[in-house]
Residue, then its C-alpha position, 0 to 999 in steps of 0.5 A: m380807672s377801675s380793674p375789670a377783674s378781681p385782683e386776688s384771682l387775676t391770672a395771666e390768662a384773665a389779665l389777657a382777657a380783661f386788659g387786652e381790649r384796653l391795650r388794642g391799638a396802643v400795644p402790638e398784640i404779640e406783646w400782650p402775653i408778655h405784659a399780662r403776667y406783670i399786670a396780674d401781679i401788679e393788680r394783686l399787689k395793689r390790693q394787698r398794699n392798699a396802693v394806688i398807681l399814678a401815671h403821667n401821660y408820657q408813660t408807655p401804654e402798658i402802664y398808662l392803660g394797663v395798671a394805672d389807677y389815675v392818669g394825667d398831667s403834673l397838675g392832675l397827678a398832684q391833685e389826685a395825690a392830695r385826695t387819695d385814701a391809699e396808704v401807698i402811692v406808686q408814682c409812674g413818672v419822674h422824681f420831682m412828681a414823686e416828691t410832690s406826692k410826698i410833700l402833699c402826703p407826708d404820712k403816706t409811703v410814696l414809691i418811684p420804681d426807678l430812682e434814676a427817673g430824673c428831669s433835665l428841667a428840674a436839674s437846671i436850677t437850684a434853691a441857691d439860684v432862686a435866692l440870687l434871683r430874689e436878691r436881684w428882684p426883691d419885690a418880685p414873687v417867685v412862680t416855680y414850675v412843678n418840674t423842679t426839686a422839693e428844695v426849689k419849690a420850698a424857695s418859691d412863693i407858689c408853684c404852677t404847671s403848664a395847665n395853670a401857669v397863666a392863671v397862677v401868674e395873674s393870681l398874684g396881682a404883681k407887675r413883675v414875677i420871677f418865673l422858673p425854670d422853663e424859658y420857653l414856657g415862660r415866653w409863652v406865658a408872657s405872651q398871654t399876660s401883661v405881667e412882666l416875667v423874669l425868666w431862667k434858661g432852663h429847657c426840657e430835653v424832649h421839647e427843645r429838640f422840636g423845630a419849626d421846620d418839623i411843623r412845616a414838613l408835616r403841613a407840606a405832607d398833609p395840609a389838613v393835619r391839626v398840630l398841637a404843641h406843648p408850651e415847653c417847645p421853642p416859640e417858633v414851634l408854638a407859632e406854627a401850631d394850631f393849638v398850644g396847651s398842657t398835656a391835658a389840654m391837648i387831650r381835650d382838644v383831640g376830643v372837641s376839635g373834630a380833626r381827623k389827623v392830629a400831630m402832638i408835638t410832645e413826648c412819644s407815648m402820649s400820642d400812643n395813649v391818646a390814640a387808643a381812646h380815639p380810634g377814628v383819629d389818625f395820629v402823626r408821630p413826629c415825637n421825641l422820647c423822654p429817656h427818664m420817663k422810659r425808665i419806668s416799666l411793669p417789672k420795676i413797678r411790680r418790684s417796687l410793690v413787692e419790696l416797697r422800693h424806692e421810697v421817696h423822702v423829703a426833709p420835713e422843714v423843706a416839705a413844709r415850705a414846699r407844701r405851701a407853694v404847692e397848695r397855693m397852686l392847687a387853690v388856683a383853678r385849672p383854666a379852660a383850654r387856650a388855643 
């Protein structure tokens, strides 16, 4: 995503002109002047620091549309971190994403604007838990979702994201795989493959709050609505959906399905961001907020670039083992979207 004006000379007024149309439909116009000064300062600071901003699809529209240089799901952010030439990476997401960038880019400065931007799923498992599972199933390789700490990645054989989980599991050629830590994602993967999965009872606090009744209520209100669900949702939700896939796959589906009314069963900001690119689609929003993603804001991004805070570090011996697991994941191609 390139900036439409020179960062060195971008004033708040110029930011309004340059970014206002980009924010239209996603951010109320009354808020544009509030965001404009921050956007102008952040663009200037990015140039001064040789910095790049990587933003997850769950970031708010003023970040996603206003200052991000790259937006995407966890897999996309990891791929971009691995190939960027920037000296500084500002990770607008949660802490495990910043750790992944540092693992892949040990010589770069990786910043997260708020250290409290954590993840309930990452907090659900430790490296010690992985060791105990290996003792019980010694012949089963360990596939770990990227929504985990660096220590857990280091204890794993290979990582995956929701976009490539099935492909990663099948790439191992094993009859049984330990799949961690999201139970619901694991159940969905198990339904797509003949590989036996050993699962952990970790859940995302955003997606686990959705229920099948939510989907039925949507269809009762409008039978024409197309329901897209993230595989971290409970199985009964996925069974009611028209499409199940990663955040990137859900975005692609909006573009190719031709649906005029869509419900994205995932984090709230994603619908806001996708709606800006599809003004002809009516987005129904039965969403849940991620309190951790919402800790990231334009003022915190600006402060992060001014003060180079908060820098993310991963112990070299942990990073080396985690890097092998992440790089093995990146070697598995992202598959085509699955319905």
